[in-house]
N, C-alpha and C positions, 0 to 999 in steps of 0.2 A: 917543580909544579907537581900538581897532584891532577893525573892525567883522570882518573876516576870520578873526581871530582865535577872535570867540566864535561865528562861522561854523561853522568848520572845528571847535570843541571840541563844538558841540551834533551838529555831523552824525557826529563819531566815537562820539559818547554812541547816535547815533542808529544805527548801522548795527549795533549789539549787540543791539537792540533788537524783538521780535516788529513784523512790520510790520501788522500786525491797532489796535495803539494807538500807533506810533512816532510821528507826528503832534503826537498830543498831547501826548506827553510832551518831546518836543521845544520843541514852544510853552510848554510849564512849565516847563524850566531856562530857556529863552531870557528868558522872563518874570523868573524867580528873581534871574538871574544881574546882570539889566536893576535889578531891586532894590535888590541887594549893590551897586552901583557906583554908582547914584546917591546910598545913602547913606554908602559909601565919601569920595566927592565931597563930601558935603555937609560930614562931617566932617571932611575935610582941607582945605578953604574953595579947593580947586582943581580944574579939567575934569577927569575922565577921562580918562587917559593910558594907553602900554601896559605901562607898569610898576605902575600899579593893576589893569590888567585881568589881567594876568598873578599878583600878589596874589589875587587874586579867586577866579581860577581852580584856584589851586595850594589853596587854601583851602574852595576847593568840591570837589575831588578828581580822582582820575584817570578818565579816560572810562570804561573798564572796570569801576571801582569803581561809580560812580553809576549805570552800568546793570546792575550786579550787585542793585543796590537795588530793582530793579524786574522781575526776573526771579522773585524768590520762591525758593522749595526745588529744592537740588539734586535733580535725578535721575539715574538711571542714564542716559537718555536726555533729554535738558533739554528745555526750549522754543523754543531757538533750533536744534537738531538736530530736534525731531521731526515737524516737517512735512513737510522732506526724506526724513527716516525712512520715512515711510507712501510717499512716493510712489516710494522707492528698492523697496520691499516690492512694493506694487502693480506697475512694469515686471518685477519678478524674476516673479512669480507668472503673469505674464501670457506672458511669455517662455517659463517653464518649461510652464504650461499648453499654448500653442502647440506647441512640441516634442512634447508627449506625443499631441497629438490626431493632430499629422503623422506621429508614429510609429504608433500606434493606426490611422488611417487604411493605412498603408500596408500594413502587419502583415494587416488584413484583407480589402482588397479584390485584393492581389497574393499572395495565396495561397490553398490551396484545404481550407478549413478546415469540418470538421465544429461542428454550432453548440457543444457542448459544449467544443470547443479555441477558438472565435468567445469562449466565454462568461470562459473561463481568461484569456485573453487580456486580456481588458475589466475584469476583475477586479486581474491581474496591472498595468496600465497606471495603472491608479486607485492601486492598493497603489506605485507606484512613484513617482506623484504627489505624493503626500500625503508620502510620506517624502523624497523631495527638496525638498518644498517648507518641511517641518520646518529640514532641515539648512541650507539657504536664509538662512533666517529667523533659526534662530540664528547662521548665520555672519555675516551682515549686524548684526544686535546688536548681535555684539561688538565688530566694526567701527567702529560709532558710541556705543557705549560707549567705547573709545578714544580715540576724535576726541572726544566728550564731556572726558575727561579731560585732554586735549592743550588745547584752547579753555578750561578752570579757568583757565588759566596766562599765557593772555591778558594781555597788561603788566606781568611779569614777566620779570628778564633772566636770558639764559641764555648759559651760560661754556661753553667747552669742557670744562673741568676744573673739578668741584665739582655740586652742587646748584643748582638756579634760587631766585633769593635777589632780594628787592626791591631798586627802587631808588628813586633821589628823581626824583617826578615835575615835567619842565620842561615846562608849555604852550608856552614857543618850539618845541617840534619842532612842533607842529600843523602850523605855516605851511612846512614843509620838507617833509612828505609830501605829494609828488604821488599824483596818481589810479592814477598806473601801477606804484604801489608799493603800491596794496593788496591783500591778496592776496582775490582770489573763492572764497570760500568753497565754492560749490556746484561749480566747475570743481575746485577740489583735491579734496573729499569723491567726487567721480565716480571721478578718476585714484586715489585710495585703493582704490576699489572695484574700479576694472578690475585695479589689480596684484595684490590678494588673491585675485582670482576667474583672474587668469593663472595665480600661483605653483601654486594649488590645483589645478587642471585638468592644467598639464603637468607636476604632480611627482607626484600622485597618482592622477590617472584619464587617465594619457593611452592607455586604450583607447578614449576619445571618438573618437578622430580613427583614428577606423577605419573600413572598409566592405566586406560582404561580399553574397551572392547569397541570396535564402530558396529553399526546395526546389521553393517551389511558381511560382518565377518571380519575376522583379523584383529590386533591388537597396537595400540599406539604407546608411545614414550610422549612425554612433557609437554602435552596437549593443554591440560589443567584446567579441565571443564567443571562444570559441577557432576557430569557422570563420573570424573576421573578417580583411581583411588590415591592415595598417595603412597610411595615408598617408602620415606622414611616417616621412623613412627614421631610421637608427642617427646618421646625423651629424648631422643636425638635432637629434635628444636630446642628444649630446654637448654642445651649445653653451645646452643648457637651464640648468645649475650655474650657467654664465656670466649669463644672461638674468636667471635667478630673485636675483643677487645686486643687478641693477640693478634690479630691482622693490624689493626690500626698501629700497634706499639711497632710492628714490622715497618711498617712503611713510615713511619716516623724514624725509626732507627735508620731504614735505609736512605733517609735525606738526610740524614745528620751524616750519613756514608758519604754519599754525594759531595755532601757541602767542603767537607773535612777532605773528600780523594783520598784517602788512606785510615786504612784498622790503627786502632789505639787502646791501652788500657781500658777505657773508662765504656767505649762500643765496645771488646771484647767483654766484659761483664754482663754488659744490657745481653747481649748473644746468647749468653751461657741460663742468663735469666729467662730468657725468652725460650730457649728450650725445654728448661726446667718445667716450665709452665707446660710446653707441650705434651710432656712426657705425662705429667700431672695430671690432665684433663683426660689424656689417650687412658690410660691406667685406668681412670673413674668411668669413662667410656666401656671401659673390658668388662668392668664389673656390674655394669647398669644394665635392667632389661633391655630386651630387642629394640634393638636401634632402626631396625624395619618395619613399616607398616602393614607389608603384605604379609598374608598366610598362604598356607596351602589351600583354602579355601577358595582367598580372592584369586591364585592363580591356575586354580582347574578348570575354568569357565574358557579362559587366554588359552590354556593349552590343550584342552579335552581331556585329560585324564587326570585321574588324583596321583597315582603314582609317579607321572612326569612331575607335576607340580610339586610330590615332595623332597623329589631327588633334588629338582633346583632351588627350593627353600633350602637344602639342605648346602649346596654349594653354595648359594648367596649369605648365607649364617657365616660358612667358615671360611670362605673371601673377605665377609667384614671384620672379622678377628683377627685373619692375615692380613689384612691395609694394616689394623689400627697396633697389630706387635710390630712390624717393619718402620711405621709410623716412630714408634716407643726407641726401637734399637738405631734407628738413624738418629733422631733424634741426642741420645747417648752420645755416639760415636762423634757428633758434632761437638759436643759438650769436652769428649775428651781430646780430640783436635786441636779445640779454642783451646785450652788447659795448656796443653803441649807448646802451642805457640807464642804464649806469655810466659812459658817459665822457657824460653830461647832465649831472653834478654833483649831481640831486636825491635819492640814494640817502641815507637817512639809516640811518647802522648802529647797532645795537642790542645786540653783542653783541661782546666782543672775546676775546682767546687772553691768559693771565696764566701767569706764571714759576710 
């Protein structure tokens, strides 16, 4: 018998189960498989070998199908994603609440307001918080519903041409799957949510990236009213369509990864392509005119000193260039790391191109 094959199978089933009762189910499956092997060994009159183990595992079923029997009914957001969904919702509400509190504090304490004006601002802040919260929850729920749909296809063959279709499951593939090729669900979900947020903000709410002065003194960021000054220049927003395309492709790649449950040659190549495009765009942005719309002149009223405004402007310019440089470096490192993993010959291809 190949104990590693049984261990790999139980592990594959377990990683698709809720953490709460995972260990109990794994022990149950392991015991059942051992009983099946013992019974088959007695009938065949020979010790358990690799082929016998493969036959038992094939008869028991593919890991995703076995795990599905323990997950119960299907939901818009199922048991696998619901705990993560709650965590994301809590984080989103916390961030929205903190930003709303900061905005309210700045509005109340840095301006001269009558009691009536103060009450109106507080009511407006609460209303905006509730509206933003509902919008955010709805958007997050939609994202997780799409992820739930994607995960429902885990274990199916995906072809570039045609719809997903069932494939014959081969237990031998369990031993070819290394830990580095297993898709990390939490990181992938965070990346999808981050890309969605970036797409929405930069394409539909660019006014968030603005600042201005209150009539009573002090300045604010992100209000986006008629008197606000944009933080990002038109040059930057000329790159937004290309960045959006990369974010959309990244989301699609992540959905495919969640469907497959593991990395393979094709997805690695797609990742390298996306990272190369990121490097190209960042390099173009480095060579473009200023990506900031703010100038020393626009900062001077807020800071009260042209010298301080000039210093801050230099810091912001250097910060943008460093951020782009780090982005290029990080993407280059990821490309090298991906190529290294491909060269290790431990990738199990999962789909192919058919004419």
